[in-house]
N, C-alpha and C positions, 0 to 999 in steps of 0.2 A: 348486643344490648338492645334488641328490637323492643318496641312497645314500652319504652321508658320515657318519662317526661322530666326533663332537667330544667330547673330555674336558676338563673344567674343574676345576682345583684352586682352590677358592674361598677364597683366603688373604687375610688382612689385616683381618678384621673387628675383632679386638681392638685392633690397632695403630691402625686408623682411629678407634676410640672413644677410645683413650689420647691421641691427638693433640688431642682435644676435651675432655680431662679428664672423660670419661664412664666409667661402669661397662662392663665388657666386653660384657655382654648387650645393651647399647644398640647396639653394633656388630653383633652377631648379628641383631638385629631389622632393622637397616638392610640387612644382607646379604640377608635374606629378602625384603625389599621389592624389591631388585634382581633376585632370582630370579624374582619374578612378571613383571617386565619381560622377563627372558630367555625365558620361555615364549612371549611374543608374538613375539620375534625369531626363535625356532626355527621357528615356524609361517610367519612372513613369508618367511624365507630358505629354507624347505623343507629343513631339516636333518633327515635321516632318524632319526639316533640321537644322543643326548646323554647323557654320563655325568658326574655331579656328585659331587665329593668333599666330602661334607657333614660327616662325623664319622668319624674314624679309630679303630682299636682303641686307639691310644695316648691319644686324647682322653679316655678314661675316667679318666685320671690327673689331670684338671683338678679344681679345687676344687668341692666339692659344690654350693655356692650357684650357681656358674656352670653346672654341668651341669643342675641343676634348672630354671634359667631356659631353657636350651637345649631341654630336653625339653618344657617347656610350649610353646615356640615350635613344635617339631616337631608336637606334638599339634594345635595350632591350624591349622597349615598342611596337615596331612593331612586334617583335617575340611573345610577349604576345598576341597581337591582332590576329596574325595568328592562334593562338590556342584557341581563345576565342569562346566558344560555343554560345554566345549570337549573334554573327554575323549571323549565319544561323537561329537560333531560332527566332530572332526578325527581320530578313531580313534587316540588316544594310549594306548599301553601304558605302565604304570608298573611299575617293578621296584625292589625294595630289595635291594641286593647287600651282603652282609656277615653277620656273626654276630649277626643281629637278636635272637636269644634272650638277648643280654646286656642288652637294654633292658627297662624295666618291662613287665609283662604287658599292660597296657591299650594301650601303644604298639604292641606286637607284633600285637595283634588288629586295630588300625586299619590297620597296614601290610598285613596279610594280606587284609583286606577290600578295600583299594584295589587290590591286585594281582589278586585274584579278579575284581573288577568290570571290569578293563581287560585281562584275559588274552587275549581274542580279537582285540583291536585290533592293527593292524600298520602303519598309515601312518606313525606316529612312535613312537619308543621313548625314554623318559626313565628312566635308571637313577640312583637315589639310592644312592651308596656310603655306607652307614651301619654303624658298627662294622666298618669295612672295612680290609683290609690286603691288598696283593697277594701277599705271601708266605703269609699265612694262607689266602687263597683257594686257592692251589696245594696247600697242606698238607691243607685240608679236602676238596678235590676228590679228591686221591689216596686219602685215608683212606676216603672214601665208595665209591670204585671198588674198592678192595681188599676192603672189607667185602661188596660186592655180587658179588665174584668176576669183575669185568670186566677185560678185557685193557687195559693202559695203553699207548696210543700217543699221538703228538703230536695226532692228529686226535680221538681219543676223549677225551683229557684236556680239550681245549679245549671240546668239545661239552658236557661236564659241568660247566663252570665257572658261577659265578653270573652272569657276563656272557660269553657265548660269542663275541660279535662283536669283531673286531679294531678298534682305534682308528686313525683317520687323522691326527688332530690332538690334541695335548695343550696346553692353555693354563694357565699358572700366573700368578696375579696376585700383587702385593705385592713383586715384585722378588727373590724367592728363586729360585736357580738349581739346583733339584733337584726330583725328582718324588715323593719321600717315600712310596714303597711304593704308588704309584697305578697299578693295572692293569699290573703289570710284565710280564706275559705278553702281554696284548692290545696293549700299546703298544710292543712291541719294535721296530717299524718306523714308529712314528708320528713326524710332524714336531712339534717342540716349540717353543713360543713362550712366552717369559718377559716378563711385562708389569710395569712399575714401579708401576702404579696398584694401590691396595688394591681388594678386590672391590667394596665399595659405590660406588666411583668408576668402575667399568668401564661402558662405554657401548656402544650398538649400533654406533657407528662403529668402535670397537676390534675388534669381532667381524667386521664387514664387511671391514676392512683385512686381518685375518688370513686370512680365507677367500679373499680376492683374491690375497694373496701365495702361499698354498698352491696355488691353482688355476693361477696364471700364472707363478710364478717358481721354485718348488721342484721339482727333478727327483727322483723316487723310484725308486731302482734296486734296492731290496731285496737289496743285497749283490752284485748282478751287475755 
């Protein structure tokens, strides 16, 4: 499955926790445990690029106690990635896509450190969509190009985006049938798969099945 770009909308952590009468952040913690497994699957299945919808612009409207727990999880996981030997061994580039200036300053510094550390790697790319929104990405990209005096064309606009590569597949867990402002430009011709399972219950077999269906059954005509 080389040279494929998979997007995942990691939905359902809070509902997963609610079903068990747990606090929402317990679901987020479980979701991050599954994310660690996803890293192994990405390498095993040789997926070139993966984009993960972790925290949207709108998520800043959640209760402060939940956001603080989430931010603590983010800090912990970024620290773990900074010391993960797989990054160098498997040449994994990490990118944070979004208005990361909205996060606490210490989180921003950790994100920048991780991106700088992996900037030259190119065998795999993992994009964390954080403080992300597809409309916001287009607006910020256009404003940046206007300020720089650059000509705006379809090609130049995409080259300047937070994530310039097109998506091939978008997967949303938890049974919702919408893409919720997730890479709306890059996913314009992506194949979309909606999964009834909440993200903590998503398994390798689900990913393998989706990749197989994409490869064997879906015909991509790109409007032709």
